[in-house]
PyMOL Python script that loads the backbone (N, CA, C, O; Angstrom):
from pymol import cmd

cmd.read_pdbstr("""\
ATOM      1  N   ALA A   1      11.766  25.261   6.154  1.00  0.00           N
ATOM      2  CA  ALA A   1      10.325  25.006   6.263  1.00  0.00           C
ATOM      3  C   ALA A   1       9.794  24.615   4.928  1.00  0.00           C
ATOM      4  O   ALA A   1       9.755  25.455   4.030  1.00  0.00           O
ATOM      5  N   THR A   2       9.305  23.165   4.704  1.00  0.00           N
ATOM      6  CA  THR A   2       8.951  22.662   3.415  1.00  0.00           C
ATOM      7  C   THR A   2       8.095  23.476   2.831  1.00  0.00           C
ATOM      8  O   THR A   2       7.690  24.296   3.655  1.00  0.00           O
ATOM      9  N   ASN A   3       7.609  23.632   1.730  1.00  0.00           N
ATOM     10  CA  ASN A   3       6.621  24.349   0.676  1.00  0.00           C
ATOM     11  C   ASN A   3       5.850  22.902   0.981  1.00  0.00           C
ATOM     12  O   ASN A   3       6.443  21.825   1.043  1.00  0.00           O
ATOM     13  N   LYS A   4       4.010  23.132   1.209  1.00  0.00           N
ATOM     14  CA  LYS A   4       3.038  23.124   1.448  1.00  0.00           C
ATOM     15  C   LYS A   4       2.842  22.055  -0.343  1.00  0.00           C
ATOM     16  O   LYS A   4       2.041  21.126  -0.454  1.00  0.00           O
ATOM     17  N   ASP A   5       3.661  22.472  -1.348  1.00  0.00           N
ATOM     18  CA  ASP A   5       3.315  22.091  -2.566  1.00  0.00           C
ATOM     19  C   ASP A   5       4.163  21.282  -2.797  1.00  0.00           C
ATOM     20  O   ASP A   5       4.162  20.926  -3.976  1.00  0.00           O
ATOM     21  N   GLU A   6       5.106  20.698  -2.005  1.00  0.00           N
ATOM     22  CA  GLU A   6       6.310  20.166  -2.330  1.00  0.00           C
ATOM     23  C   GLU A   6       5.409  18.633  -1.807  1.00  0.00           C
ATOM     24  O   GLU A   6       5.437  17.709  -2.619  1.00  0.00           O
ATOM     25  N   GLU A   7       4.956  18.501  -1.020  1.00  0.00           N
ATOM     26  CA  GLU A   7       4.422  17.384  -0.312  1.00  0.00           C
ATOM     27  C   GLU A   7       3.480  16.721  -1.369  1.00  0.00           C
ATOM     28  O   GLU A   7       2.912  17.133  -2.381  1.00  0.00           O
ATOM     29  N   TYR A   8       3.573  15.116  -0.495  1.00  0.00           N
ATOM     30  CA  TYR A   8       3.164  14.153  -1.317  1.00  0.00           C
ATOM     31  C   TYR A   8       1.893  13.275  -0.396  1.00  0.00           C
ATOM     32  O   TYR A   8       2.043  12.972   0.787  1.00  0.00           O
ATOM     33  N   ARG A   9       0.985  13.040  -0.986  1.00  0.00           N
ATOM     34  CA  ARG A   9      -0.416  12.377  -0.187  1.00  0.00           C
ATOM     35  C   ARG A   9      -0.009  11.307  -0.237  1.00  0.00           C
ATOM     36  O   ARG A   9      -0.095  10.744  -1.328  1.00  0.00           O
ATOM     37  N   VAL A  10       0.440  10.767   0.605  1.00  0.00           N
ATOM     38  CA  VAL A  10       0.510   8.952   0.236  1.00  0.00           C
ATOM     39  C   VAL A  10      -0.825   7.806   0.987  1.00  0.00           C
ATOM     40  O   VAL A  10      -1.215   7.851   2.153  1.00  0.00           O
ATOM     41  N   VAL A  11      -1.220   7.018   0.088  1.00  0.00           N
ATOM     42  CA  VAL A  11      -2.167   6.731   0.512  1.00  0.00           C
ATOM     43  C   VAL A  11      -1.570   4.834   0.554  1.00  0.00           C
ATOM     44  O   VAL A  11      -0.772   4.310  -0.223  1.00  0.00           O
ATOM     45  N   ILE A  12      -2.096   4.365   1.405  1.00  0.00           N
ATOM     46  CA  ILE A  12      -1.188   3.015   1.310  1.00  0.00           C
ATOM     47  C   ILE A  12      -2.945   1.956   1.819  1.00  0.00           C
ATOM     48  O   ILE A  12      -3.905   2.470   2.393  1.00  0.00           O
ATOM     49  N   ASP A  13      -2.858   0.625   1.419  1.00  0.00           N
ATOM     50  CA  ASP A  13      -3.759  -0.067   2.051  1.00  0.00           C
ATOM     51  C   ASP A  13      -2.609  -1.166   2.845  1.00  0.00           C
ATOM     52  O   ASP A  13      -1.674  -1.685   2.236  1.00  0.00           O
ATOM     53  N   PHE A  14      -2.894  -1.384   4.291  1.00  0.00           N
ATOM     54  CA  PHE A  14      -2.129  -2.452   4.462  1.00  0.00           C
ATOM     55  C   PHE A  14      -2.934  -3.856   5.136  1.00  0.00           C
ATOM     56  O   PHE A  14      -3.842  -3.529   5.901  1.00  0.00           O
ATOM     57  N   SER A  15      -2.738  -5.422   4.966  1.00  0.00           N
ATOM     58  CA  SER A  15      -3.383  -6.145   5.436  1.00  0.00           C
ATOM     59  C   SER A  15      -2.811  -7.237   5.992  1.00  0.00           C
ATOM     60  O   SER A  15      -1.586  -7.319   5.894  1.00  0.00           O
ATOM     61  N   GLY A  16      -3.534  -8.293   6.681  1.00  0.00           N
ATOM     62  CA  GLY A  16      -2.615  -9.029   7.525  1.00  0.00           C
ATOM     63  C   GLY A  16      -1.956  -8.113   8.607  1.00  0.00           C
ATOM     64  O   GLY A  16      -2.330  -7.028   9.052  1.00  0.00           O
ATOM     65  N   ALA A  17      -0.828  -8.903   8.902  1.00  0.00           N
ATOM     66  CA  ALA A  17      -0.311  -8.850  10.012  1.00  0.00           C
ATOM     67  C   ALA A  17       0.343  -7.347   9.917  1.00  0.00           C
ATOM     68  O   ALA A  17       0.703  -6.742  10.927  1.00  0.00           O
ATOM     69  N   ALA A  18       0.454  -6.826   8.625  1.00  0.00           N
ATOM     70  CA  ALA A  18       1.151  -5.464   8.360  1.00  0.00           C
ATOM     71  C   ALA A  18       0.198  -4.584   8.633  1.00  0.00           C
ATOM     72  O   ALA A  18       0.678  -3.466   8.822  1.00  0.00           O
ATOM     73  N   ALA A  19      -1.477  -4.649   8.774  1.00  0.00           N
ATOM     74  CA  ALA A  19      -2.134  -3.927   9.140  1.00  0.00           C
ATOM     75  C   ALA A  19      -2.260  -3.594  10.737  1.00  0.00           C
ATOM     76  O   ALA A  19      -2.530  -2.507  11.248  1.00  0.00           O
ATOM     77  N   ARG A  20      -2.003  -4.772  11.339  1.00  0.00           N
ATOM     78  CA  ARG A  20      -1.901  -4.367  13.001  1.00  0.00           C
ATOM     79  C   ARG A  20      -0.139  -3.304  13.286  1.00  0.00           C
ATOM     80  O   ARG A  20       0.087  -2.254  13.887  1.00  0.00           O
ATOM     81  N   ARG A  21       0.723  -4.232  12.531  1.00  0.00           N
ATOM     82  CA  ARG A  21       1.995  -3.482  12.381  1.00  0.00           C
ATOM     83  C   ARG A  21       2.279  -1.731  12.122  1.00  0.00           C
ATOM     84  O   ARG A  21       3.221  -1.034  12.499  1.00  0.00           O
ATOM     85  N   VAL A  22       1.229  -1.430  11.441  1.00  0.00           N
ATOM     86  CA  VAL A  22       1.305  -0.075  11.037  1.00  0.00           C
ATOM     87  C   VAL A  22       0.990   0.840  11.554  1.00  0.00           C
ATOM     88  O   VAL A  22       1.443   1.984  11.600  1.00  0.00           O
ATOM     89  N   ILE A  23      -0.445  -0.009  12.301  1.00  0.00           N
ATOM     90  CA  ILE A  23      -0.890   1.211  13.372  1.00  0.00           C
ATOM     91  C   ILE A  23      -0.424   1.601  14.805  1.00  0.00           C
ATOM     92  O   ILE A  23      -0.502   2.622  15.489  1.00  0.00           O
ATOM     93  N   GLU A  24       0.165   0.184  14.992  1.00  0.00           N
ATOM     94  CA  GLU A  24       1.035   0.106  16.390  1.00  0.00           C
ATOM     95  C   GLU A  24       2.218   1.235  16.023  1.00  0.00           C
ATOM     96  O   GLU A  24       2.434   2.064  16.907  1.00  0.00           O
ATOM     97  N   GLY A  25       3.091   1.343  14.648  1.00  0.00           N
ATOM     98  CA  GLY A  25       4.226   1.955  14.846  1.00  0.00           C
ATOM     99  C   GLY A  25       4.373   3.317  15.749  1.00  0.00           C
ATOM    100  O   GLY A  25       3.636   3.499  16.718  1.00  0.00           O
ATOM    101  N   PRO A  26       5.251   4.138  15.409  1.00  0.00           N
ATOM    102  CA  PRO A  26       5.663   5.393  16.071  1.00  0.00           C
ATOM    103  C   PRO A  26       5.177   6.083  14.725  1.00  0.00           C
ATOM    104  O   PRO A  26       5.511   5.579  13.652  1.00  0.00           O
ATOM    105  N   TRP A  27       4.248   7.439  14.773  1.00  0.00           N
ATOM    106  CA  TRP A  27       4.161   8.044  13.607  1.00  0.00           C
ATOM    107  C   TRP A  27       3.525   9.561  13.775  1.00  0.00           C
ATOM    108  O   TRP A  27       2.820   9.849  14.741  1.00  0.00           O
ATOM    109  N   HIS A  28       3.797  10.334  12.907  1.00  0.00           N
ATOM    110  CA  HIS A  28       3.832  11.571  12.841  1.00  0.00           C
ATOM    111  C   HIS A  28       2.134  11.741  13.111  1.00  0.00           C
ATOM    112  O   HIS A  28       1.186  11.045  12.745  1.00  0.00           O
ATOM    113  N   ARG A  29       2.217  13.074  13.973  1.00  0.00           N
ATOM    114  CA  ARG A  29       0.629  13.091  14.360  1.00  0.00           C
ATOM    115  C   ARG A  29      -0.203  13.309  13.148  1.00  0.00           C
ATOM    116  O   ARG A  29      -1.391  12.989  13.151  1.00  0.00           O
ATOM    117  N   ASP A  30       0.389  13.857  12.077  1.00  0.00           N
ATOM    118  CA  ASP A  30      -0.815  13.965  10.757  1.00  0.00           C
ATOM    119  C   ASP A  30      -1.283  12.929   9.800  1.00  0.00           C
ATOM    120  O   ASP A  30      -1.983  12.929   8.787  1.00  0.00           O
ATOM    121  N   ARG A  31      -0.636  12.049  10.496  1.00  0.00           N
ATOM    122  CA  ARG A  31      -1.063  10.357   9.758  1.00  0.00           C
ATOM    123  C   ARG A  31      -2.914  10.340   9.841  1.00  0.00           C
ATOM    124  O   ARG A  31      -3.602  11.062  10.562  1.00  0.00           O
ATOM    125  N   THR A  32      -3.263   9.580   9.138  1.00  0.00           N
ATOM    126  CA  THR A  32      -4.746   9.030   9.759  1.00  0.00           C
ATOM    127  C   THR A  32      -4.876   7.502   9.375  1.00  0.00           C
ATOM    128  O   THR A  32      -4.099   6.992   8.567  1.00  0.00           O
ATOM    129  N   PHE A  33      -5.732   6.905   9.891  1.00  0.00           N
ATOM    130  CA  PHE A  33      -5.513   5.291   9.626  1.00  0.00           C
ATOM    131  C   PHE A  33      -7.445   5.449   9.316  1.00  0.00           C
ATOM    132  O   PHE A  33      -8.242   6.297   9.719  1.00  0.00           O
ATOM    133  N   GLU A  34      -7.612   4.394   8.564  1.00  0.00           N
ATOM    134  CA  GLU A  34      -9.227   3.913   8.383  1.00  0.00           C
ATOM    135  C   GLU A  34      -8.890   2.071   7.870  1.00  0.00           C
ATOM    136  O   GLU A  34      -8.124   1.495   7.097  1.00  0.00           O
ATOM    137  N   ASP A  35     -10.178   1.620   9.013  1.00  0.00           N
ATOM    138  CA  ASP A  35     -10.540  -0.032   8.808  1.00  0.00           C
ATOM    139  C   ASP A  35     -11.164   0.525   7.519  1.00  0.00           C
ATOM    140  O   ASP A  35     -11.569   1.607   7.095  1.00  0.00           O
ATOM    141  N   ARG A  36     -11.054  -0.603   7.152  1.00  0.00           N
ATOM    142  CA  ARG A  36     -11.792  -1.050   5.938  1.00  0.00           C
ATOM    143  C   ARG A  36     -12.817  -2.067   6.111  1.00  0.00           C
ATOM    144  O   ARG A  36     -13.024  -2.527   7.234  1.00  0.00           O
ATOM    145  N   GLU A  37     -13.523  -2.485   5.024  1.00  0.00           N
ATOM    146  CA  GLU A  37     -14.653  -3.573   5.321  1.00  0.00           C
ATOM    147  C   GLU A  37     -13.841  -5.082   4.654  1.00  0.00           C
ATOM    148  O   GLU A  37     -14.465  -6.105   4.371  1.00  0.00           O
ATOM    149  N   ASN A  38     -12.503  -4.927   4.517  1.00  0.00           N
ATOM    150  CA  ASN A  38     -12.419  -6.397   3.925  1.00  0.00           C
ATOM    151  C   ASN A  38     -11.073  -6.908   4.818  1.00  0.00           C
ATOM    152  O   ASN A  38     -10.239  -7.731   4.441  1.00  0.00           O
ATOM    153  N   GLY A  39     -11.106  -5.962   6.511  1.00  0.00           N
ATOM    154  CA  GLY A  39      -9.753  -6.407   6.750  1.00  0.00           C
ATOM    155  C   GLY A  39      -8.706  -5.388   7.154  1.00  0.00           C
ATOM    156  O   GLY A  39      -8.126  -5.302   8.237  1.00  0.00           O
ATOM    157  N   SER A  40      -8.561  -4.546   5.945  1.00  0.00           N
ATOM    158  CA  SER A  40      -7.187  -4.118   5.896  1.00  0.00           C
ATOM    159  C   SER A  40      -7.596  -2.713   6.267  1.00  0.00           C
ATOM    160  O   SER A  40      -8.778  -2.377   6.346  1.00  0.00           O
ATOM    161  N   VAL A  41      -6.312  -1.694   6.551  1.00  0.00           N
ATOM    162  CA  VAL A  41      -6.165  -0.647   6.793  1.00  0.00           C
ATOM    163  C   VAL A  41      -5.640   0.212   6.118  1.00  0.00           C
ATOM    164  O   VAL A  41      -4.661  -0.022   5.410  1.00  0.00           O
ATOM    165  N   ARG A  42      -6.170   1.298   6.213  1.00  0.00           N
ATOM    166  CA  ARG A  42      -5.476   2.218   5.172  1.00  0.00           C
ATOM    167  C   ARG A  42      -4.880   3.641   5.380  1.00  0.00           C
ATOM    168  O   ARG A  42      -5.631   4.516   5.811  1.00  0.00           O
ATOM    169  N   MET A  43      -4.052   3.827   5.203  1.00  0.00           N
ATOM    170  CA  MET A  43      -3.030   4.712   5.857  1.00  0.00           C
ATOM    171  C   MET A  43      -2.876   6.240   4.855  1.00  0.00           C
ATOM    172  O   MET A  43      -2.213   6.255   3.818  1.00  0.00           O
ATOM    173  N   ARG A  44      -3.561   7.369   5.354  1.00  0.00           N
ATOM    174  CA  ARG A  44      -3.084   8.363   4.531  1.00  0.00           C
ATOM    175  C   ARG A  44      -2.091   9.310   5.110  1.00  0.00           C
ATOM    176  O   ARG A  44      -2.580  10.057   5.957  1.00  0.00           O
ATOM    177  N   ILE A  45      -0.638   9.495   4.836  1.00  0.00           N
ATOM    178  CA  ILE A  45      -0.096  10.422   5.375  1.00  0.00           C
ATOM    179  C   ILE A  45       0.223  11.953   4.204  1.00  0.00           C
ATOM    180  O   ILE A  45       0.008  11.909   2.993  1.00  0.00           O
ATOM    181  N   ASP A  46       0.703  13.052   4.868  1.00  0.00           N
ATOM    182  CA  ASP A  46       1.571  13.591   3.619  1.00  0.00           C
ATOM    183  C   ASP A  46       3.025  13.277   3.972  1.00  0.00           C
ATOM    184  O   ASP A  46       3.451  12.867   5.052  1.00  0.00           O
ATOM    185  N   LEU A  47       3.615  13.511   3.003  1.00  0.00           N
ATOM    186  CA  LEU A  47       5.321  13.460   3.169  1.00  0.00           C
ATOM    187  C   LEU A  47       6.267  14.277   2.369  1.00  0.00           C
ATOM    188  O   LEU A  47       6.037  14.251   1.160  1.00  0.00           O
ATOM    189  N   PRO A  48       7.342  15.041   2.779  1.00  0.00           N
ATOM    190  CA  PRO A  48       8.060  16.164   1.773  1.00  0.00           C
ATOM    191  C   PRO A  48       8.749  15.551   0.818  1.00  0.00           C
ATOM    192  O   PRO A  48       8.973  16.201  -0.203  1.00  0.00           O
ATOM    193  N   ALA A  49       9.217  14.252   0.911  1.00  0.00           N
ATOM    194  CA  ALA A  49       9.736  13.568   0.314  1.00  0.00           C
ATOM    195  C   ALA A  49       9.762  11.905  -0.052  1.00  0.00           C
ATOM    196  O   ALA A  49       9.748  11.224   0.974  1.00  0.00           O
ATOM    197  N   LEU A  50       9.791  11.245  -1.115  1.00  0.00           N
ATOM    198  CA  LEU A  50       9.838  10.201  -0.847  1.00  0.00           C
ATOM    199  C   LEU A  50      10.974   8.598  -0.765  1.00  0.00           C
ATOM    200  O   LEU A  50      10.754   7.483  -0.291  1.00  0.00           O
ATOM    201  N   PHE A  51      11.857   9.028  -1.278  1.00  0.00           N
ATOM    202  CA  PHE A  51      12.740   8.511  -1.170  1.00  0.00           C
ATOM    203  C   PHE A  51      13.173   7.219  -0.062  1.00  0.00           C
ATOM    204  O   PHE A  51      13.421   6.029  -0.252  1.00  0.00           O
ATOM    205  N   ASP A  52      13.140   7.909   0.927  1.00  0.00           N
ATOM    206  CA  ASP A  52      13.156   7.036   2.221  1.00  0.00           C
ATOM    207  C   ASP A  52      11.972   6.326   2.722  1.00  0.00           C
ATOM    208  O   ASP A  52      11.866   5.753   3.807  1.00  0.00           O
ATOM    209  N   PHE A  53      11.074   6.442   1.765  1.00  0.00           N
ATOM    210  CA  PHE A  53       9.941   5.618   1.761  1.00  0.00           C
ATOM    211  C   PHE A  53       9.624   4.461   1.320  1.00  0.00           C
ATOM    212  O   PHE A  53       8.847   3.602   1.735  1.00  0.00           O
ATOM    213  N   VAL A  54      10.419   4.538   0.283  1.00  0.00           N
ATOM    214  CA  VAL A  54       9.911   2.813  -0.510  1.00  0.00           C
ATOM    215  C   VAL A  54      10.744   1.801  -0.025  1.00  0.00           C
ATOM    216  O   VAL A  54      10.155   0.725   0.080  1.00  0.00           O
ATOM    217  N   PRO A  55      11.639   1.792   0.227  1.00  0.00           N
ATOM    218  CA  PRO A  55      12.017   0.618   1.024  1.00  0.00           C
ATOM    219  C   PRO A  55      11.103   0.003   2.113  1.00  0.00           C
ATOM    220  O   PRO A  55      10.832  -1.189   2.255  1.00  0.00           O
ATOM    221  N   TRP A  56      10.608   1.247   2.984  1.00  0.00           N
ATOM    222  CA  TRP A  56       9.781   0.782   4.289  1.00  0.00           C
ATOM    223  C   TRP A  56       8.522   0.383   3.372  1.00  0.00           C
ATOM    224  O   TRP A  56       8.528  -0.796   3.015  1.00  0.00           O
ATOM    225  N   VAL A  57       7.846   0.874   3.096  1.00  0.00           N
ATOM    226  CA  VAL A  57       6.658   0.331   2.210  1.00  0.00           C
ATOM    227  C   VAL A  57       7.131  -1.143   1.707  1.00  0.00           C
ATOM    228  O   VAL A  57       6.280  -2.031   1.664  1.00  0.00           O
ATOM    229  N   LEU A  58       8.547  -1.435   1.303  1.00  0.00           N
ATOM    230  CA  LEU A  58       8.868  -2.629   0.339  1.00  0.00           C
ATOM    231  C   LEU A  58       8.738  -3.731   1.697  1.00  0.00           C
ATOM    232  O   LEU A  58       8.350  -4.842   1.336  1.00  0.00           O
ATOM    233  N   GLY A  59       8.894  -3.655   2.587  1.00  0.00           N
ATOM    234  CA  GLY A  59       9.241  -4.526   3.615  1.00  0.00           C
ATOM    235  C   GLY A  59       8.115  -5.103   3.995  1.00  0.00           C
ATOM    236  O   GLY A  59       8.110  -6.146   4.649  1.00  0.00           O
ATOM    237  N   PHE A  60       6.405  -4.108   3.398  1.00  0.00           N
ATOM    238  CA  PHE A  60       5.285  -5.288   4.169  1.00  0.00           C
ATOM    239  C   PHE A  60       5.164  -6.212   2.891  1.00  0.00           C
ATOM    240  O   PHE A  60       4.210  -6.989   2.867  1.00  0.00           O
ATOM    241  N   GLY A  61       6.245  -6.193   1.585  1.00  0.00           N
ATOM    242  CA  GLY A  61       5.580  -6.814   0.520  1.00  0.00           C
ATOM    243  C   GLY A  61       4.216  -6.995   0.344  1.00  0.00           C
ATOM    244  O   GLY A  61       3.557  -5.991   0.616  1.00  0.00           O
ATOM    245  N   GLY A  62       3.695  -7.800   0.037  1.00  0.00           N
ATOM    246  CA  GLY A  62       2.245  -8.195  -0.610  1.00  0.00           C
ATOM    247  C   GLY A  62       1.395  -7.512   0.013  1.00  0.00           C
ATOM    248  O   GLY A  62       0.411  -7.052  -0.564  1.00  0.00           O
ATOM    249  N   GLU A  63       1.686  -7.282   1.621  1.00  0.00           N
ATOM    250  CA  GLU A  63       0.942  -7.024   2.151  1.00  0.00           C
ATOM    251  C   GLU A  63       0.203  -5.156   2.887  1.00  0.00           C
ATOM    252  O   GLU A  63      -0.558  -4.770   3.774  1.00  0.00           O
ATOM    253  N   ALA A  64       1.334  -4.379   1.456  1.00  0.00           N
ATOM    254  CA  ALA A  64       1.239  -3.446   1.266  1.00  0.00           C
ATOM    255  C   ALA A  64       0.402  -2.854  -0.153  1.00  0.00           C
ATOM    256  O   ALA A  64       0.988  -3.409  -1.083  1.00  0.00           O
ATOM    257  N   ILE A  65      -0.693  -1.985  -0.728  1.00  0.00           N
ATOM    258  CA  ILE A  65      -0.582  -1.899  -1.898  1.00  0.00           C
ATOM    259  C   ILE A  65      -0.602  -0.195  -1.960  1.00  0.00           C
ATOM    260  O   ILE A  65      -1.418   0.509  -1.365  1.00  0.00           O
ATOM    261  N   VAL A  66       0.272   0.183  -2.649  1.00  0.00           N
ATOM    262  CA  VAL A  66       0.284   1.899  -2.551  1.00  0.00           C
ATOM    263  C   VAL A  66      -1.024   2.216  -3.582  1.00  0.00           C
ATOM    264  O   VAL A  66      -1.200   1.581  -4.622  1.00  0.00           O
ATOM    265  N   LEU A  67      -1.922   3.321  -3.109  1.00  0.00           N
ATOM    266  CA  LEU A  67      -2.544   3.640  -3.952  1.00  0.00           C
ATOM    267  C   LEU A  67      -2.227   4.900  -4.490  1.00  0.00           C
ATOM    268  O   LEU A  67      -2.379   5.006  -5.707  1.00  0.00           O
ATOM    269  N   GLU A  68      -1.820   5.888  -3.863  1.00  0.00           N
ATOM    270  CA  GLU A  68      -1.041   6.785  -4.543  1.00  0.00           C
ATOM    271  C   GLU A  68      -0.009   7.386  -3.233  1.00  0.00           C
ATOM    272  O   GLU A  68       0.023   6.958  -2.079  1.00  0.00           O
ATOM    273  N   PRO A  69       0.607   8.245  -3.689  1.00  0.00           N
ATOM    274  CA  PRO A  69       0.806   8.875  -5.443  1.00  0.00           C
ATOM    275  C   PRO A  69       1.286   8.146  -6.744  1.00  0.00           C
ATOM    276  O   PRO A  69       2.298   7.554  -6.370  1.00  0.00           O
ATOM    277  N   PRO A  70       1.157   7.958  -7.663  1.00  0.00           N
ATOM    278  CA  PRO A  70       1.563   7.171  -8.924  1.00  0.00           C
ATOM    279  C   PRO A  70       3.026   7.121  -8.804  1.00  0.00           C
ATOM    280  O   PRO A  70       3.416   6.136  -9.431  1.00  0.00           O
ATOM    281  N   LYS A  71       4.080   7.807  -8.227  1.00  0.00           N
ATOM    282  CA  LYS A  71       5.581   8.282  -8.270  1.00  0.00           C
ATOM    283  C   LYS A  71       6.011   6.825  -6.905  1.00  0.00           C
ATOM    284  O   LYS A  71       6.897   5.976  -6.999  1.00  0.00           O
ATOM    285  N   LEU A  72       5.182   6.991  -5.965  1.00  0.00           N
ATOM    286  CA  LEU A  72       5.259   6.130  -5.204  1.00  0.00           C
ATOM    287  C   LEU A  72       5.150   4.972  -5.523  1.00  0.00           C
ATOM    288  O   LEU A  72       5.810   4.208  -4.818  1.00  0.00           O
ATOM    289  N   ARG A  73       4.628   4.563  -6.242  1.00  0.00           N
ATOM    290  CA  ARG A  73       3.416   3.657  -6.599  1.00  0.00           C
ATOM    291  C   ARG A  73       4.492   2.394  -7.603  1.00  0.00           C
ATOM    292  O   ARG A  73       4.812   1.232  -7.350  1.00  0.00           O
ATOM    293  N   ASP A  74       4.857   3.483  -9.003  1.00  0.00           N
ATOM    294  CA  ASP A  74       6.059   3.569  -9.916  1.00  0.00           C
ATOM    295  C   ASP A  74       7.051   2.772  -8.915  1.00  0.00           C
ATOM    296  O   ASP A  74       7.323   1.573  -8.967  1.00  0.00           O
ATOM    297  N   ALA A  75       7.403   3.485  -8.230  1.00  0.00           N
ATOM    298  CA  ALA A  75       9.343   3.196  -7.770  1.00  0.00           C
ATOM    299  C   ALA A  75       8.906   1.562  -7.072  1.00  0.00           C
ATOM    300  O   ALA A  75       9.490   0.504  -7.307  1.00  0.00           O
ATOM    301  N   GLY A  76       7.753   1.765  -6.202  1.00  0.00           N
ATOM    302  CA  GLY A  76       8.152   0.050  -5.799  1.00  0.00           C
ATOM    303  C   GLY A  76       7.936  -0.935  -6.477  1.00  0.00           C
ATOM    304  O   GLY A  76       8.316  -2.090  -6.283  1.00  0.00           O
ATOM    305  N   ALA A  77       7.169  -0.416  -7.497  1.00  0.00           N
ATOM    306  CA  ALA A  77       6.519  -1.732  -8.751  1.00  0.00           C
ATOM    307  C   ALA A  77       7.988  -1.475  -9.568  1.00  0.00           C
ATOM    308  O   ALA A  77       7.705  -1.799 -10.721  1.00  0.00           O
ATOM    309  N   ARG A  78       8.863  -1.219  -9.560  1.00  0.00           N
ATOM    310  CA  ARG A  78      10.491  -1.000 -10.479  1.00  0.00           C
ATOM    311  C   ARG A  78      11.235  -2.309  -9.268  1.00  0.00           C
ATOM    312  O   ARG A  78      11.444  -3.516  -9.385  1.00  0.00           O
ATOM    313  N   GLU A  79      11.440  -1.398  -8.244  1.00  0.00           N
ATOM    314  CA  GLU A  79      12.319  -2.437  -7.023  1.00  0.00           C
ATOM    315  C   GLU A  79      11.904  -3.593  -7.029  1.00  0.00           C
ATOM    316  O   GLU A  79      12.741  -4.465  -7.261  1.00  0.00           O
ATOM    317  N   LEU A  80      10.264  -4.069  -6.740  1.00  0.00           N
ATOM    318  CA  LEU A  80       9.721  -5.651  -6.992  1.00  0.00           C
ATOM    319  C   LEU A  80      10.401  -6.335  -8.430  1.00  0.00           C
ATOM    320  O   LEU A  80      11.061  -7.368  -8.314  1.00  0.00           O
ATOM    321  N   ARG A  81      10.245  -5.834  -9.512  1.00  0.00           N
ATOM    322  CA  ARG A  81      10.342  -6.131 -10.709  1.00  0.00           C
ATOM    323  C   ARG A  81      12.121  -6.621 -10.386  1.00  0.00           C
ATOM    324  O   ARG A  81      12.437  -7.806 -10.486  1.00  0.00           O
ATOM    325  N   ALA A  82      12.705  -6.013 -10.170  1.00  0.00           N
ATOM    326  CA  ALA A  82      14.033  -6.144  -9.942  1.00  0.00           C
ATOM    327  C   ALA A  82      14.306  -6.773  -9.445  1.00  0.00           C
ATOM    328  O   ALA A  82      15.017  -7.555 -10.076  1.00  0.00           O
ATOM    329  N   GLY A  83      14.142  -7.089  -8.175  1.00  0.00           N
ATOM    330  CA  GLY A  83      14.173  -8.199  -7.322  1.00  0.00           C
ATOM    331  C   GLY A  83      13.517  -9.946  -7.835  1.00  0.00           C
ATOM    332  O   GLY A  83      13.893 -11.100  -7.630  1.00  0.00           O
ATOM    333  N   ALA A  84      12.501  -9.370  -8.495  1.00  0.00           N
ATOM    334  CA  ALA A  84      11.916 -10.723  -8.649  1.00  0.00           C
ATOM    335  C   ALA A  84      12.663 -11.280  -9.570  1.00  0.00           C
ATOM    336  O   ALA A  84      12.535 -12.503  -9.636  1.00  0.00           O
ATOM    337  N   ALA A  85      13.619 -10.656 -10.522  1.00  0.00           N
ATOM    338  CA  ALA A  85      14.542 -11.138 -11.814  1.00  0.00           C
ATOM    339  C   ALA A  85      15.643 -11.536 -11.059  1.00  0.00           C
ATOM    340  O   ALA A  85      16.621 -11.116 -11.678  1.00  0.00           O
ATOM    341  N   HIS A  86      16.010 -12.111 -10.070  1.00  0.00           N
ATOM    342  CA  HIS A  86      17.026 -12.946  -9.336  1.00  0.00           C
ATOM    343  C   HIS A  86      16.688 -13.962  -9.133  1.00  0.00           C
ATOM    344  O   HIS A  86      17.545 -14.845  -9.077  1.00  0.00           O
ATOM    345  N   TYR A  87      15.119 -14.333  -8.909  1.00  0.00           N
ATOM    346  CA  TYR A  87      14.763 -15.629  -8.632  1.00  0.00           C
ATOM    347  C   TYR A  87      13.508 -15.850  -9.489  1.00  0.00           C
ATOM    348  O   TYR A  87      12.319 -15.763  -9.186  1.00  0.00           O
ATOM    349  N   PRO A  88      14.210 -16.211 -10.833  1.00  0.00           N
ATOM    350  CA  PRO A  88      13.255 -17.173 -11.554  1.00  0.00           C
ATOM    351  C   PRO A  88      12.689 -17.838 -11.940  1.00  0.00           C
ATOM    352  O   PRO A  88      13.484 -18.324 -12.743  1.00  0.00           O
ATOM    353  N   ALA A  89      11.735 -18.412 -12.073  1.00  0.00           N
ATOM    354  CA  ALA A  89      10.493 -19.539 -11.752  1.00  0.00           C
ATOM    355  C   ALA A  89      11.257 -20.799 -12.540  1.00  0.00           C
ATOM    356  O   ALA A  89      10.724 -21.908 -12.592  1.00  0.00           O
TER     357      ALA A  89
END
""", "prot")
cmd.dss("prot")
cmd.show_as("cartoon", "prot")
cmd.util.cbc("prot")
cmd.orient("prot")
């Protein structure tokens, strides 16, 4: 059993085609979606770990904005910077 104190509250805004894809995908019953005025969708979910979640979020590219937790936001930013370094302007 996972200790509730070890869970991460994840909040991500999805825009464009990602908004529809994320709503239609299979999800744990405890997740919630909120339609935003700008047409995006805000997803909230509690997760016991983040390491498997980082690649999933990055798969949405610029259509996903991680709001919480900072640990997930920072991990995603590091991965995006490392990937972008392979494609100098």
